[in-house]
VMD Tcl script that builds the backbone (N, CA, C; Angstrom):
set m [mol new atoms 198]
animate dup $m
set s [atomselect $m all]
$s set {name element resname resid chain x y z} {
  {N N MET 1 A 0.274 -1.724 -0.008}
  {CA C MET 1 A 0.412 0.020 0.091}
  {C C MET 1 A 0.823 1.072 0.131}
  {N N SER 2 A 1.699 1.529 0.848}
  {CA C SER 2 A 2.927 2.441 0.808}
  {C C SER 2 A 3.163 2.480 -0.124}
  {N N ARG 3 A 3.594 1.543 -1.256}
  {CA C ARG 3 A 4.666 1.711 -2.167}
  {C C ARG 3 A 3.569 2.251 -3.499}
  {N N THR 4 A 2.275 1.971 -3.308}
  {CA C THR 4 A 1.210 2.509 -4.369}
  {C C THR 4 A 1.025 4.118 -3.624}
  {N N LEU 5 A 1.454 4.227 -2.847}
  {CA C LEU 5 A 0.817 6.281 -2.455}
  {C C LEU 5 A 2.193 6.513 -3.092}
  {N N ILE 6 A 3.516 5.723 -3.018}
  {CA C ILE 6 A 4.640 6.916 -3.220}
  {C C ILE 6 A 4.358 6.886 -4.659}
  {N N VAL 7 A 4.340 6.244 -5.642}
  {CA C VAL 7 A 4.329 5.875 -6.694}
  {C C VAL 7 A 3.428 7.349 -7.153}
  {N N LEU 8 A 1.990 7.143 -6.642}
  {CA C LEU 8 A 1.024 8.024 -7.138}
  {C C LEU 8 A 1.398 9.860 -6.613}
  {N N GLY 9 A 2.137 9.769 -5.658}
  {CA C GLY 9 A 2.739 10.785 -5.517}
  {C C GLY 9 A 3.668 11.436 -6.799}
  {N N ILE 10 A 4.513 10.492 -6.773}
  {CA C ILE 10 A 5.512 10.883 -8.019}
  {C C ILE 10 A 4.946 11.387 -9.016}
  {N N VAL 11 A 3.890 10.451 -9.631}
  {CA C VAL 11 A 3.350 10.433 -10.611}
  {C C VAL 11 A 2.283 11.885 -10.597}
  {N N LEU 12 A 1.705 12.619 -9.495}
  {CA C LEU 12 A 1.365 13.962 -9.484}
  {C C LEU 12 A 2.165 14.750 -9.396}
  {N N VAL 13 A 3.517 14.167 -8.576}
  {CA C VAL 13 A 4.824 15.783 -8.814}
  {C C VAL 13 A 4.398 15.755 -10.303}
  {N N VAL 14 A 5.038 14.848 -10.849}
  {CA C VAL 14 A 5.539 15.001 -12.340}
  {C C VAL 14 A 4.294 15.719 -13.421}
  {N N ALA 15 A 3.030 15.204 -13.102}
  {CA C ALA 15 A 2.059 16.101 -13.926}
  {C C ALA 15 A 2.131 17.329 -13.599}
  {N N GLY 16 A 2.205 17.791 -12.165}
  {CA C GLY 16 A 2.097 18.977 -11.586}
  {C C GLY 16 A 2.964 20.057 -12.498}
  {N N ILE 17 A 4.606 18.916 -12.613}
  {CA C ILE 17 A 5.761 19.819 -13.222}
  {C C ILE 17 A 5.392 20.220 -15.104}
  {N N CYS 18 A 5.150 19.426 -15.438}
  {CA C CYS 18 A 4.347 18.866 -16.863}
  {C C CYS 18 A 3.001 20.018 -17.386}
  {N N TRP 19 A 3.089 20.542 -16.327}
  {CA C TRP 19 A 1.558 20.897 -16.900}
  {C C TRP 19 A 1.606 21.954 -17.896}
  {N N PRO 20 A 1.968 22.997 -17.696}
  {CA C PRO 20 A 2.558 23.882 -19.164}
  {C C PRO 20 A 2.524 22.916 -20.274}
  {N N LEU 21 A 3.358 21.840 -20.659}
  {CA C LEU 21 A 3.232 21.454 -21.672}
  {C C LEU 21 A 2.218 20.528 -22.048}
  {N N ILE 22 A 1.522 20.613 -20.709}
  {CA C ILE 22 A -0.005 19.401 -21.440}
  {C C ILE 22 A -0.512 20.677 -22.009}
  {N N GLY 23 A -0.491 21.776 -21.242}
  {CA C GLY 23 A -1.785 22.882 -21.546}
  {C C GLY 23 A -1.416 23.408 -23.176}
  {N N ARG 24 A -0.410 23.108 -23.486}
  {CA C ARG 24 A 0.001 23.721 -24.535}
  {C C ARG 24 A -0.147 22.613 -25.694}
  {N N LEU 25 A -0.772 21.292 -25.483}
  {CA C LEU 25 A -1.164 20.373 -26.386}
  {C C LEU 25 A -2.783 20.084 -26.722}
  {N N GLY 26 A -3.270 20.920 -25.445}
  {CA C GLY 26 A -5.009 21.421 -25.434}
  {C C GLY 26 A -5.385 20.486 -24.608}
  {N N LEU 27 A -4.590 19.338 -23.512}
  {CA C LEU 27 A -5.398 18.467 -22.990}
  {C C LEU 27 A -6.792 19.123 -22.279}
  {N N GLY 28 A -6.491 20.280 -21.621}
  {CA C GLY 28 A -6.992 20.796 -20.421}
  {C C GLY 28 A -8.282 21.640 -21.188}
  {N N ARG 29 A -8.401 21.372 -22.584}
  {CA C ARG 29 A -10.016 22.364 -23.106}
  {C C ARG 29 A -10.736 21.011 -23.750}
  {N N LEU 30 A -10.676 20.091 -23.745}
  {CA C LEU 30 A -11.095 18.871 -24.388}
  {C C LEU 30 A -13.244 19.057 -24.411}
  {N N PRO 31 A -13.866 18.545 -25.678}
  {CA C PRO 31 A -15.233 18.986 -25.722}
  {C C PRO 31 A -15.673 18.161 -24.725}
  {N N GLY 32 A -16.497 18.429 -23.375}
  {CA C GLY 32 A -17.248 17.654 -22.831}
  {C C GLY 32 A -16.476 18.314 -21.102}
  {N N ASP 33 A -15.680 19.187 -21.044}
  {CA C ASP 33 A -15.010 19.624 -19.788}
  {C C ASP 33 A -16.726 20.886 -19.524}
  {N N ILE 34 A -16.535 20.760 -18.454}
  {CA C ILE 34 A -17.713 21.843 -18.508}
  {C C ILE 34 A -17.191 23.378 -17.871}
  {N N VAL 35 A -17.547 24.227 -18.449}
  {CA C VAL 35 A -17.046 25.746 -17.751}
  {C C VAL 35 A -18.581 26.524 -18.243}
  {N N ILE 36 A -18.164 27.063 -16.693}
  {CA C ILE 36 A -19.371 28.244 -16.466}
  {C C ILE 36 A -18.471 29.276 -16.369}
  {N N GLN 37 A -18.573 30.392 -17.222}
  {CA C GLN 37 A -18.323 32.154 -16.852}
  {C C GLN 37 A -19.703 33.127 -16.785}
  {N N ARG 38 A -19.570 33.596 -15.723}
  {CA C ARG 38 A -20.447 34.664 -15.242}
  {C C ARG 38 A -20.004 35.865 -14.483}
  {N N PRO 39 A -19.747 36.873 -14.895}
  {CA C PRO 39 A -19.531 38.222 -14.326}
  {C C PRO 39 A -18.948 38.245 -12.596}
  {N N ASN 40 A -17.463 38.084 -12.709}
  {CA C ASN 40 A -16.895 37.860 -11.460}
  {C C ASN 40 A -17.382 36.640 -10.877}
  {N N PHE 41 A -17.024 35.353 -11.864}
  {CA C PHE 41 A -16.977 33.916 -11.047}
  {C C PHE 41 A -16.751 33.149 -12.827}
  {N N SER 42 A -15.894 32.146 -11.878}
  {CA C SER 42 A -15.672 31.442 -13.654}
  {C C SER 42 A -15.273 29.616 -12.933}
  {N N PHE 43 A -15.758 28.965 -13.259}
  {CA C PHE 43 A -15.865 27.169 -12.753}
  {C C PHE 43 A -15.235 26.671 -14.389}
  {N N TYR 44 A -14.447 25.270 -13.668}
  {CA C TYR 44 A -14.336 24.969 -14.784}
  {C C TYR 44 A -13.848 23.739 -13.906}
  {N N PHE 45 A -14.612 22.107 -14.534}
  {CA C PHE 45 A -14.369 21.194 -13.947}
  {C C PHE 45 A -13.761 20.549 -15.337}
  {N N PRO 46 A -12.754 20.023 -15.754}
  {CA C PRO 46 A -12.197 19.474 -16.834}
  {C C PRO 46 A -12.684 17.354 -16.464}
  {N N LEU 47 A -14.157 17.397 -16.875}
  {CA C LEU 47 A -14.701 15.914 -17.475}
  {C C LEU 47 A -14.016 15.027 -18.154}
  {N N MET 48 A -13.946 15.921 -19.210}
  {CA C MET 48 A -13.413 14.909 -20.043}
  {C C MET 48 A -11.830 14.485 -20.491}
  {N N THR 49 A -11.124 15.703 -19.868}
  {CA C THR 49 A -9.939 14.977 -19.762}
  {C C THR 49 A -9.761 14.479 -18.047}
  {N N SER 50 A -10.552 14.518 -17.078}
  {CA C SER 50 A -9.731 13.827 -16.037}
  {C C SER 50 A -9.932 12.261 -16.378}
  {N N LEU 51 A -11.549 11.687 -17.356}
  {CA C LEU 51 A -11.782 10.688 -17.706}
  {C C LEU 51 A -11.005 9.586 -19.143}
  {N N LEU 52 A -10.234 10.676 -19.721}
  {CA C LEU 52 A -8.815 10.402 -20.382}
  {C C LEU 52 A -7.779 10.300 -19.651}
  {N N ILE 53 A -7.395 10.706 -18.972}
  {CA C ILE 53 A -6.453 10.525 -18.221}
  {C C ILE 53 A -6.183 9.131 -16.880}
  {N N SER 54 A -7.397 8.845 -16.409}
  {CA C SER 54 A -8.048 7.986 -15.809}
  {C C SER 54 A -7.744 6.690 -16.524}
  {N N ILE 55 A -8.209 6.802 -18.097}
  {CA C ILE 55 A -8.098 5.818 -19.008}
  {C C ILE 55 A -6.660 5.582 -19.101}
  {N N VAL 56 A -6.012 6.375 -19.638}
  {CA C VAL 56 A -4.429 6.173 -19.879}
  {C C VAL 56 A -4.181 5.709 -18.278}
  {N N LEU 57 A -3.916 6.261 -17.563}
  {CA C LEU 57 A -3.376 5.926 -16.147}
  {C C LEU 57 A -3.637 4.515 -15.687}
  {N N SER 58 A -5.351 3.846 -16.500}
  {CA C SER 58 A -5.440 2.457 -15.771}
  {C C SER 58 A -4.695 1.098 -16.698}
  {N N VAL 59 A -4.413 1.902 -18.154}
  {CA C VAL 59 A -4.369 0.772 -19.096}
  {C C VAL 59 A -2.556 0.940 -18.111}
  {N N VAL 60 A -1.761 1.995 -18.603}
  {CA C VAL 60 A -0.514 1.830 -17.822}
  {C C VAL 60 A -0.409 1.374 -16.765}
  {N N LEU 61 A -0.722 1.344 -15.644}
  {CA C LEU 61 A -0.871 0.538 -14.450}
  {C C LEU 61 A -1.001 -1.187 -14.853}
  {N N TRP 62 A -1.784 -1.552 -15.686}
  {CA C TRP 62 A -2.549 -2.734 -16.086}
  {C C TRP 62 A -1.159 -3.547 -16.996}
  {N N LEU 63 A -0.624 -2.610 -17.534}
  {CA C LEU 63 A 0.586 -3.181 -18.125}
  {C C LEU 63 A 1.724 -3.343 -17.181}
  {N N ILE 64 A 1.548 -2.113 -16.438}
  {CA C ILE 64 A 3.163 -2.487 -15.428}
  {C C ILE 64 A 2.848 -4.131 -14.481}
  {N N ASN 65 A 1.707 -4.046 -14.164}
  {CA C ASN 65 A 1.328 -4.809 -13.064}
  {C C ASN 65 A 1.484 -6.407 -13.617}
  {N N ARG 66 A 1.070 -6.412 -15.073}
  {CA C ARG 66 A 0.785 -7.767 -16.073}
  {C C ARG 66 A 2.165 -8.516 -16.033}
}
mol reanalyze $m
mol bondsrecalc $m
mol representation Tube
mol addrep $m
């Protein structure tokens, strides 16, 4: 369990460092991401981006544990 948490933490740190590069690829603005903009208020929920990242990570972890 502790090994899994350490790997997850490292993945999150690497994703945070690479976020400017990911933003340039358009990954944060996929169709299906929820964006609500009002005066003095902005809400962004990356639904499709989260699903895509989840699927990719699931496949990668499945291949590693195989």
